[in-house]
Backbone as CSV, one residue per row, in Angstrom:
resi,resn,N_x,N_y,N_z,CA_x,CA_y,CA_z,C_x,C_y,C_z
1,MET,22.131,13.891,-5.718,21.018,15.388,-5.184,20.736,16.173,-6.365
2,PRO,19.583,16.465,-6.135,19.080,17.833,-7.422,19.656,18.946,-7.252
3,PRO,19.444,19.567,-8.337,20.646,20.819,-8.025,20.245,21.808,-7.259
4,PHE,18.911,22.141,-6.653,18.690,22.647,-5.620,18.949,22.468,-4.554
5,ARG,18.728,20.999,-3.984,19.649,20.512,-2.913,20.826,20.716,-3.118
6,SER,21.886,20.682,-4.208,23.058,20.690,-4.029,23.569,22.142,-3.717
7,ARG,22.684,22.907,-4.406,22.778,24.478,-4.120,22.447,24.812,-2.683
8,VAL,21.680,24.174,-2.258,21.451,24.800,-0.820,22.973,24.339,0.221
9,ARG,23.232,23.120,-0.141,23.975,22.690,0.849,25.510,23.316,0.557
10,GLU,25.740,23.896,-0.808,27.019,24.514,-0.996,26.828,25.943,-0.449
11,LEU,25.530,26.537,-0.334,25.247,27.845,0.327,25.544,27.649,1.960
12,TRP,25.320,26.764,2.498,25.595,26.337,4.030,27.198,26.563,4.342
13,ARG,28.030,25.674,3.062,29.247,25.113,3.434,30.167,26.821,3.381
14,GLU,29.533,27.470,2.156,30.199,28.884,1.944,30.077,30.314,2.966
15,ARG,28.728,29.770,3.875,28.497,30.605,4.691,28.879,30.152,6.252
16,ASN,29.210,29.030,6.127,29.778,28.432,7.641,30.297,27.079,7.237
17,PRO,31.734,27.119,6.711,32.466,26.530,6.418,33.031,25.183,7.285
18,GLY,33.105,25.511,8.661,32.876,24.403,9.787,31.441,23.470,9.977
19,LEU,30.706,23.920,9.421,29.360,23.277,9.341,29.563,21.733,8.435
20,ASP,29.211,20.418,9.168,28.981,19.588,8.786,28.077,19.221,7.521
21,THR,27.852,19.488,6.210,26.327,19.488,5.736,26.065,18.093,5.178
22,SER,26.916,16.893,5.467,26.642,15.882,4.689,25.708,14.912,5.254
23,PRO,25.046,15.004,6.428,23.617,14.541,6.661,22.919,15.013,5.920
24,MET,22.588,16.136,5.182,21.641,16.634,4.285,21.538,15.819,3.001
25,GLU,22.671,15.123,2.468,22.425,14.163,1.488,21.668,12.905,1.646
26,VAL,22.210,12.275,2.939,20.808,10.979,3.283,19.436,11.762,3.816
27,VAL,19.299,12.712,4.666,18.067,13.464,4.614,17.730,13.376,3.504
28,ALA,17.538,14.194,2.786,17.673,14.581,1.536,16.521,13.508,0.597
29,GLN,17.264,12.502,0.643,16.673,11.519,-0.378,15.477,10.607,0.473
30,ILE,15.584,10.690,1.792,14.654,10.038,2.725,13.163,10.916,2.365
31,LYS,13.715,11.989,2.623,12.094,13.105,2.130,12.054,12.864,0.961
32,ARG,12.725,12.668,0.087,12.384,12.825,-1.515,11.780,11.263,-1.483
33,ILE,11.942,9.976,-0.846,11.357,9.206,-1.338,9.975,9.128,-0.531
34,THR,10.115,9.292,0.802,8.678,9.469,1.388,7.916,10.438,0.335
35,ALA,7.895,11.588,-0.147,7.360,12.420,-1.035,6.722,11.569,-2.106
36,LEU,7.672,10.734,-2.911,7.024,9.892,-3.892,5.780,8.882,-3.667
37,LEU,6.306,8.549,-2.323,5.129,7.454,-1.807,3.990,7.816,-1.876
38,GLU,4.309,9.280,-1.337,2.830,9.792,-0.830,1.996,9.854,-2.106
39,LEU,2.795,10.347,-3.253,2.147,10.882,-4.440,1.681,9.588,-4.980
40,ALA,2.264,8.008,-5.040,1.670,7.352,-5.452,0.236,6.890,-5.087
41,VAL,0.481,7.019,-3.688,-1.075,6.569,-3.157,-2.132,7.652,-2.922
42,GLU,-1.377,8.524,-3.299,-2.963,9.849,-3.156,-3.917,9.516,-3.746
43,PRO,-3.812,9.386,-4.953,-5.193,8.989,-5.649,-6.125,8.152,-5.036
44,LEU,-5.887,6.850,-4.181,-6.257,5.904,-3.785,-6.745,6.260,-2.553
45,TYR,-6.245,7.612,-1.754,-7.014,8.144,-0.635,-7.798,9.335,-0.864
46,ASP,-8.198,9.628,-2.428,-9.034,10.570,-2.321,-10.275,10.376,-2.515
47,GLY,-11.144,10.694,-1.337,-12.735,10.150,-1.253,-12.668,8.883,-0.503
48,ALA,-11.147,8.324,-0.158,-11.247,7.150,0.407,-11.728,6.921,1.616
49,ALA,-12.355,5.843,2.446,-12.656,5.928,3.704,-12.085,5.774,4.962
50,LEU,-10.434,5.584,4.836,-9.641,5.999,5.588,-8.568,6.640,5.274
51,THR,-7.807,7.296,6.061,-6.366,7.847,5.842,-4.931,6.832,5.730
52,THR,-4.048,7.596,5.095,-2.961,7.308,5.081,-2.404,6.280,6.768
53,ALA,-2.696,7.591,7.562,-2.262,7.192,9.057,-2.859,6.268,9.669
54,GLU,-4.479,6.003,9.146,-5.709,4.770,9.843,-5.053,3.738,9.243
55,VAL,-4.672,3.607,8.098,-4.071,2.060,7.619,-3.402,1.804,7.689
56,GLU,-2.241,2.476,8.351,-1.121,2.052,9.614,-1.192,1.739,10.278
57,LEU,-2.556,2.091,11.399,-2.946,1.367,12.505,-3.654,0.545,12.258
58,LEU,-4.728,0.232,11.221,-5.084,-1.424,10.939,-4.659,-2.459,10.034
59,VAL,-3.444,-2.264,9.568,-2.787,-3.445,9.151,-2.065,-4.191,10.245
60,PRO,-1.416,-3.698,11.178,-1.111,-4.773,12.079,-2.428,-5.447,13.140
61,LEU,-3.547,-4.660,12.785,-4.666,-5.223,13.766,-5.122,-6.559,12.816
62,ARG,-5.274,-5.949,11.381,-5.762,-7.118,10.845,-5.656,-8.611,11.019
63,HIS,-4.689,-8.965,11.231,-4.135,-10.589,11.422,-3.668,-10.626,12.725
64,THR,-4.064,-9.934,13.561,-3.654,-10.235,15.391,-4.371,-11.208,15.987
65,ASP,-3.366,-12.392,16.196,-4.525,-13.410,16.791,-4.659,-13.002,18.324
66,GLU,-3.483,-12.018,19.159,-4.073,-11.226,20.756,-4.486,-10.300,20.765
67,PRO,-5.184,-10.098,22.270,-5.347,-8.704,22.181,-4.242,-7.743,21.897
68,VAL,-4.559,-6.311,21.777,-3.305,-5.503,21.744,-4.138,-4.253,22.276
69,THR,-2.848,-3.572,23.011,-3.669,-2.467,23.463,-3.104,-1.216,22.444
70,ALA,-3.848,-0.187,22.726,-3.194,1.381,21.770,-1.952,1.547,22.459
71,GLY,-1.382,1.602,23.544,-0.029,1.834,24.224,0.724,0.603,23.370
72,ARG,0.527,-0.781,23.105,1.431,-1.559,22.343,1.355,-1.163,20.937
73,LEU,0.385,-0.722,20.040,0.157,-0.430,18.894,1.314,0.985,18.394
74,ALA,1.276,1.876,19.469,1.820,3.201,19.335,3.909,2.857,19.471
75,SER,3.710,1.763,20.416,5.058,1.495,20.362,5.791,0.475,18.981
76,GLN,4.975,-0.234,18.666,4.898,-0.864,17.513,5.317,-0.488,16.109
77,LEU,4.397,0.771,16.365,4.531,1.949,15.220,5.366,3.207,15.188
78,GLY,6.113,3.151,16.455,6.766,4.461,16.735,6.296,5.586,16.526
79,MET,4.646,5.276,16.992,3.660,6.376,17.195,3.695,7.118,18.281
80,SER,3.149,8.155,18.663,2.925,8.724,20.178,1.496,7.598,20.490
81,ARG,1.275,7.738,22.165,0.423,7.221,22.581,-0.831,7.945,22.073
82,ALA,-0.855,9.344,22.293,-1.885,10.065,22.476,-2.354,10.354,20.843
83,GLY,-1.149,9.917,19.827,-2.123,10.401,18.167,-2.528,9.165,17.834
84,VAL,-2.102,7.892,18.509,-2.787,6.714,18.222,-4.202,6.809,18.792
85,SER,-4.345,7.098,19.964,-5.641,6.973,20.831,-6.605,8.146,20.048
86,LYS,-6.061,9.068,20.004,-7.010,10.068,19.022,-7.485,8.978,17.603
87,ALA,-6.726,8.684,16.915,-6.870,8.148,15.824,-7.581,7.010,16.020
88,LEU,-7.645,5.829,16.857,-8.507,4.777,17.584,-9.948,5.676,17.584
89,ALA,-10.433,6.176,18.427,-11.291,7.008,18.952,-12.152,7.080,17.487
90,LYS,-11.306,7.748,16.500,-12.404,8.074,15.412,-12.961,7.084,14.633
91,LEU,-11.590,5.878,14.455,-11.990,5.106,13.946,-13.441,3.946,14.645
92,GLU,-13.366,4.025,15.949,-14.202,3.389,16.723,-15.788,3.978,16.325
93,LYS,-15.409,5.674,16.438,-17.021,6.263,15.804,-17.526,5.625,14.489
94,ARG,-16.841,5.376,13.653,-17.033,5.246,12.326,-17.290,3.308,12.002
95,GLY,-17.141,2.851,13.253,-17.401,1.497,13.535,-16.469,0.399,12.802
96,LEU,-15.373,0.971,12.776,-13.956,0.093,12.009,-13.154,-0.407,13.175
97,ILE,-13.458,-0.313,14.388,-12.678,-1.031,15.260,-13.477,-1.155,16.657
98,THR,-13.206,-1.847,17.432,-14.245,-2.064,18.817,-12.977,-1.818,19.970
99,ARG,-13.324,-1.366,21.252,-12.329,-1.455,22.167,-13.122,-1.963,23.569
100,SER,-12.199,-3.073,23.832,-12.894,-3.454,25.283,-12.206,-3.168,26.412
101,VAL,-12.946,-3.518,27.781,-12.074,-3.523,28.875,-10.810,-4.420,28.983
102,ASN,-9.707,-4.074,29.264,-8.513,-4.953,29.757,-8.753,-5.793,31.316
103,PRO,-9.065,-6.556,31.549,-9.215,-7.192,32.922,-8.321,-7.119,34.190
104,ALA,-6.851,-7.464,33.204,-5.448,-6.862,33.792,-5.405,-5.874,34.142
105,ASP,-5.884,-4.364,33.032,-5.634,-3.215,33.653,-6.734,-2.547,32.979
106,ARG,-7.668,-2.131,33.906,-8.889,-1.505,33.778,-8.329,-0.060,32.804
107,ARG,-7.027,0.563,32.843,-6.809,2.116,32.203,-6.554,1.595,31.074
108,ALA,-6.185,0.277,30.444,-5.752,0.277,28.883,-7.286,-0.976,28.574
109,ALA,-7.370,-0.314,27.329,-8.309,-0.979,26.039,-7.864,-1.985,25.025
110,PHE,-8.477,-3.196,25.264,-8.261,-3.962,23.655,-8.793,-3.507,22.725
111,VAL,-7.684,-3.780,21.647,-8.388,-2.969,20.619,-8.658,-4.295,19.347
112,GLY,-10.013,-4.106,18.753,-9.904,-5.149,18.000,-10.893,-4.647,16.713
113,MET,-10.856,-5.513,15.408,-11.534,-4.855,14.144,-12.833,-5.251,14.312
114,THR,-13.820,-4.380,13.989,-15.058,-5.028,13.094,-14.856,-5.558,11.952
115,LYS,-16.175,-6.571,11.361,-16.158,-6.904,9.691,-15.616,-5.820,9.132
116,ALA,-16.439,-4.575,9.231,-16.273,-3.237,8.210,-15.332,-2.655,8.506
117,GLY,-14.071,-3.082,9.243,-12.822,-2.579,9.662,-12.230,-3.654,8.931
118,ARG,-12.244,-4.812,8.998,-11.523,-5.652,8.223,-11.728,-5.512,6.597
119,ASP,-13.230,-5.131,5.934,-13.517,-5.261,5.000,-13.087,-3.675,4.053
120,THR,-12.601,-2.665,4.685,-12.370,-1.864,4.275,-10.551,-1.670,4.138
121,ILE,-9.754,-2.336,5.313,-8.484,-2.802,5.014,-8.485,-3.269,3.748
122,ASP,-8.609,-4.705,3.714,-9.067,-5.389,2.790,-9.012,-5.162,1.300
123,ASP,-10.171,-4.293,1.180,-9.979,-3.331,-0.172,-9.068,-2.134,-0.313
124,LEU,-8.496,-1.598,0.711,-8.037,-0.644,0.229,-6.306,-1.027,0.351
125,PHE,-6.037,-1.582,1.619,-4.356,-1.830,1.225,-3.620,-2.757,0.250
126,PRO,-4.557,-3.790,-0.459,-3.795,-4.231,-1.655,-3.471,-3.384,-2.613
127,ARG,-4.527,-2.505,-2.686,-4.077,-1.373,-3.638,-3.167,-0.454,-3.371
128,GLU,-3.014,-0.405,-2.289,-1.622,0.850,-1.606,-0.414,-0.151,-1.944
129,LEU,-0.511,-1.358,-1.483,0.549,-2.144,-2.005,1.145,-2.419,-3.356
130,GLU,0.056,-2.427,-4.527,0.337,-2.289,-6.059,0.684,-1.036,-5.991
131,ALA,0.682,0.116,-6.041,1.202,1.300,-6.202,2.320,1.400,-5.718
132,HIS,2.677,0.946,-4.515,3.996,0.853,-4.243,4.782,-0.209,-4.715
133,GLY,4.138,-1.101,-5.405,5.090,-2.351,-6.004,5.605,-1.621,-7.341
134,GLN,4.468,-0.767,-7.985,4.624,-0.164,-9.272,6.011,0.712,-9.230
135,LEU,5.501,1.602,-8.094,7.111,2.252,-7.968,8.464,1.902,-7.847
136,LEU,8.551,0.264,-7.217,9.888,-0.824,-7.225,10.249,-1.300,-8.162
137,ALA,9.265,-1.441,-8.954,9.603,-2.298,-9.811,11.166,-2.314,-10.386
138,GLY,11.318,-1.165,-10.953,12.580,-0.717,-11.689,13.873,-1.125,-10.794
139,LEU,13.718,-1.639,-9.510,14.684,-1.790,-8.861,15.402,-3.639,-9.108
140,GLY,14.406,-4.327,-9.858,15.246,-5.228,-10.124,16.076,-6.170,-8.928
141,ARG,16.992,-6.837,-9.843,17.879,-7.335,-8.848,18.506,-6.498,-7.533
142,ASN,18.447,-4.947,-8.014,19.035,-4.342,-6.796,18.133,-4.089,-5.869
143,ARG,16.834,-4.726,-5.734,15.865,-4.683,-4.415,16.589,-5.335,-3.327
144,ALA,17.288,-6.574,-3.246,17.989,-6.865,-1.854,19.038,-5.771,-1.824
145,LYS,20.168,-5.660,-2.136,20.824,-4.393,-2.033,20.134,-2.703,-1.503
146,VAL,18.928,-2.881,-1.850,18.261,-1.446,-1.768,17.542,-1.748,-0.373
147,LEU,17.138,-2.788,0.032,16.698,-3.250,1.412,17.499,-3.524,2.357
148,ASP,18.878,-3.915,2.000,19.961,-4.266,2.925,20.409,-2.591,3.610
149,ALA,20.494,-1.727,2.834,21.002,-0.528,2.588,19.846,-0.121,3.969
150,LEU,18.902,0.096,3.139,17.720,1.120,4.277,17.804,0.293,5.920
151,THR,17.531,-1.108,5.811,17.936,-1.724,6.930,19.005,-1.582,7.707
152,LEU,20.220,-1.137,7.147,21.354,-0.687,7.705,20.930,0.827,8.382
153,LEU,20.350,1.547,7.247,20.032,3.469,7.910,19.164,3.147,9.027
154,GLY,17.828,2.156,9.098,17.107,2.500,10.035,17.923,1.711,11.491
155,ASP,18.406,0.776,11.190,18.492,0.044,12.399,19.858,0.805,13.053
156,THR,20.487,2.065,11.900,21.800,2.713,12.651,20.908,4.042,13.346
157,MET,20.079,4.371,12.651,19.424,5.459,13.526,18.511,5.099,15.006
158,GLU,18.416,4.052,14.785,17.086,3.200,15.703,18.202,2.966,16.791
159,SER,19.232,2.463,16.810,19.879,2.726,17.643,20.609,3.866,18.556
160,HIS,21.088,4.775,17.478,21.696,5.949,17.919,20.430,6.496,18.909
161,LEU,19.080,6.856,18.380,18.238,7.211,18.848,18.092,7.129,20.439
162,TYR,17.945,5.419,20.378,17.577,4.914,21.667,19.010,4.459,22.911
163,ASN,19.908,4.735,22.125,21.358,4.749,22.891,20.941,6.186,23.435
164,GLU,20.976,7.306,22.587,20.822,8.353,23.530,19.835,9.025,24.752
165,ASN,18.729,8.357,23.733,17.674,8.523,24.738,17.903,7.534,26.613
166,SER,18.576,6.691,26.339,18.619,6.034,27.529,20.292,6.545,28.575
167,LYS,20.638,7.542,27.791,21.625,8.489,28.871,21.199,9.295,30.093
């Protein structure tokens, strides 16, 4: 943990000795990694046709063979339905996606990509992957261990969150 974060943790322990500050170690690393990923792709999105959030929505749509609703997208991506709906409206206005009526449920629309949407994601997403790949290249043989640890972390957090919400 960087010195500043270690010092903050130490200060919390001094002022509140009973407080368990150990979660700060994991959360600090998650925030650090997230910030580094964002910094790596920032130049790609400067003046780009899409934002990182829009790319997150378009990637699962790019190769889907079945109709997808905004609700299903939100659920798959762990995003709010309102946020997804708002982003899809912007993408539709720019001609990157289409929405068509779902005959089984007229309140839910099917979402699909236009040729312009496919072309845009096909250009930008590989460059994002390349930037991420460069950041992770130094992992070498440790890559599988890191992935296992991150999977365990995600599964543990997800399990706790959904078990708490179902009570």
